[in-house]
C-alpha positions as CSV (number, residue, x, y, z in Angstrom):
1,M,6.3,-23.2,-3.7
2,S,2.8,-24.6,-4.3
3,L,0.1,-22.9,-6.3
4,G,-1.8,-22.3,-3.1
5,N,1.1,-20.2,-1.8
6,I,1.0,-18.2,-5.0
7,F,-2.6,-17.3,-4.3
8,D,-1.7,-16.3,-0.7
9,I,1.2,-14.1,-1.9
10,A,-0.8,-12.4,-4.7
11,G,-3.8,-12.0,-2.4
12,S,-1.7,-10.2,0.2
13,G,-0.2,-8.0,-2.5
14,M,-3.6,-7.1,-3.7
15,T,-4.7,-6.2,-0.2
16,A,-1.7,-4.1,0.4
17,Q,-2.0,-2.2,-2.9
18,S,-5.7,-1.7,-2.2
19,L,-4.9,0.0,1.1
20,R,-2.2,2.0,-0.7
21,L,-4.8,3.2,-3.2
22,N,-7.2,4.1,-0.4
23,T,-4.7,6.2,1.5
24,T,-3.6,7.9,-1.7
25,A,-7.2,8.7,-2.6
26,S,-7.7,10.1,0.9
27,N,-4.6,12.3,0.6
28,I,-5.8,13.7,-2.8
29,A,-9.3,14.3,-1.5
30,N,-7.9,16.3,1.5
31,A,-5.2,18.1,-0.4
32,E,-7.0,21.5,-0.2
33,T,-8.6,21.1,3.2
34,A,-8.0,24.3,5.1
35,S,-7.5,24.5,8.9
36,S,-6.9,27.3,11.3
37,S,-4.1,25.5,13.3
38,T,-1.4,23.0,12.7
39,E,-2.9,20.6,15.2
40,N,-6.2,20.2,13.2
41,A,-4.6,20.2,9.7
42,Y,-4.7,17.0,7.6
43,R,-1.4,15.4,7.2
44,A,-0.5,13.1,4.3
45,R,-0.6,9.4,5.1
46,K,1.5,6.5,3.8
47,P,1.1,2.8,4.5
48,V,4.2,0.9,5.7
49,F,4.6,-2.7,4.3
50,A,6.7,-5.6,5.5
51,A,7.6,-8.8,3.7
52,I,6.2,-12.0,5.2
53,Q,8.9,-14.6,5.1
54,Q,8.2,-18.0,3.5
55,A,9.0,-19.8,6.8
56,M,6.2,-18.0,8.6
57,L,3.6,-19.4,6.2
58,N,5.0,-23.0,6.1
59,P,6.7,-23.5,9.5
60,G,7.2,-27.3,8.8
61,Q,8.7,-26.9,5.4
62,Q,12.5,-27.5,5.2
63,Q,14.7,-24.7,4.1
64,S,17.0,-24.8,1.1
65,F,20.7,-25.6,1.8
66,G,22.4,-22.4,3.0
67,T,19.4,-20.3,3.8
68,S,18.1,-19.5,7.3
69,L,14.5,-19.0,8.3
70,N,14.8,-15.2,7.9
71,E,16.3,-15.3,4.4
72,G,15.1,-16.5,1.0
73,P,12.0,-15.7,-0.9
74,G,9.2,-13.7,0.6
75,A,5.8,-15.1,1.0
76,G,3.7,-12.0,0.8
77,V,3.1,-8.6,2.3
78,R,1.6,-7.4,5.5
79,V,0.6,-3.9,6.5
80,E,2.7,-2.7,9.5
81,G,0.7,0.5,9.9
82,I,-0.1,3.9,8.4
83,L,2.2,6.8,9.1
84,E,1.4,10.5,9.0
85,S,3.9,12.7,7.2
86,D,6.0,15.0,9.4
87,A,6.7,17.3,6.5
88,E,5.9,21.0,7.0
89,L,2.4,22.1,6.4
90,Q,1.6,24.8,3.9
91,M,0.9,28.1,5.6
92,R,-0.9,30.7,3.4
93,Y,-1.9,34.3,4.2
94,E,-5.6,34.4,3.5
95,P,-7.2,36.9,6.0
96,N,-10.6,36.7,4.4
97,H,-10.8,32.8,4.6
98,P,-13.3,31.5,7.1
99,A,-10.7,29.2,8.6
100,A,-8.0,31.9,9.0
101,N,-6.4,32.2,12.4
102,E,-6.1,35.5,14.3
103,D,-3.0,36.4,12.2
104,G,-4.8,35.7,8.9
105,Y,-3.0,32.5,8.1
106,V,-4.7,29.2,6.9
107,F,-2.9,25.9,7.1
108,Y,-3.1,23.4,4.3
109,P,-2.0,19.8,4.2
110,N,1.5,18.6,3.3
111,V,0.1,16.6,0.3
112,N,2.0,16.7,-3.0
113,V,-0.7,15.9,-5.5
114,V,1.8,15.0,-8.3
115,E,3.5,12.5,-6.0
116,E,0.2,11.1,-4.9
117,M,-0.8,10.6,-8.6
118,A,2.5,8.7,-9.2
119,D,1.8,6.6,-6.2
120,M,-1.7,5.9,-7.4
121,M,-0.5,4.8,-10.8
122,S,2.2,2.6,-9.2
123,S,-0.2,0.9,-6.8
124,S,-2.8,0.4,-9.5
125,R,-0.2,-1.3,-11.7
126,S,1.1,-3.5,-8.8
127,F,-2.5,-4.5,-8.0
128,Q,-3.0,-5.5,-11.7
129,M,0.2,-7.5,-11.7
130,N,-1.0,-9.5,-8.7
131,V,-4.3,-10.1,-10.5
132,D,-2.4,-11.4,-13.4
133,V,-0.4,-13.7,-11.1
134,M,-3.6,-15.1,-9.7
135,N,-5.1,-15.6,-13.1
136,T,-2.0,-17.4,-14.3
137,A,-2.0,-19.7,-11.2
138,K,-5.7,-20.4,-11.7
139,S,-5.0,-21.3,-15.4
140,M,-2.2,-23.6,-14.3
141,M,-4.4,-25.4,-11.8
142,Q,-7.1,-25.9,-14.4
143,R,-4.6,-27.4,-16.8
144,I,-3.3,-29.7,-14.0
145,L,-6.9,-30.9,-13.5
146,T,-7.4,-31.7,-17.1
147,L,-4.2,-33.8,-17.3
148,G,-5.9,-36.7,-15.5
149,Q,-8.9,-36.6,-18.0
150,Q,-6.8,-37.4,-21.1
């Protein structure tokens, strides 16, 4: 694996974790958004990631003995999409709420703020780890360049 590939891998990880942070922030921001119906209520969103296999980045590169093109080390992450949670919405009896339906119920999102905070901490740490990988690779490249000067 070359240092260039390391930048690609870490960069794709940073992009994925940035998207994860954005969806988590959106979920937290909408955690107390009221609605008069289940159709209009905000639903928690989660990104879906998939590993990019090494063979997809380097199609001409030979595989190690005993590994097929679909096995072996990953070469990064791609976002497959963002799914809305199908968990049940919170229904609260609040007849004086402006968004209450004719029965006096208000629908709130299916966002678990504690879970979202844990996701935010996890994605923030993952992002930082990818930054550290990029900085280490950059340092290695700089050291390689100075080898010829000695």
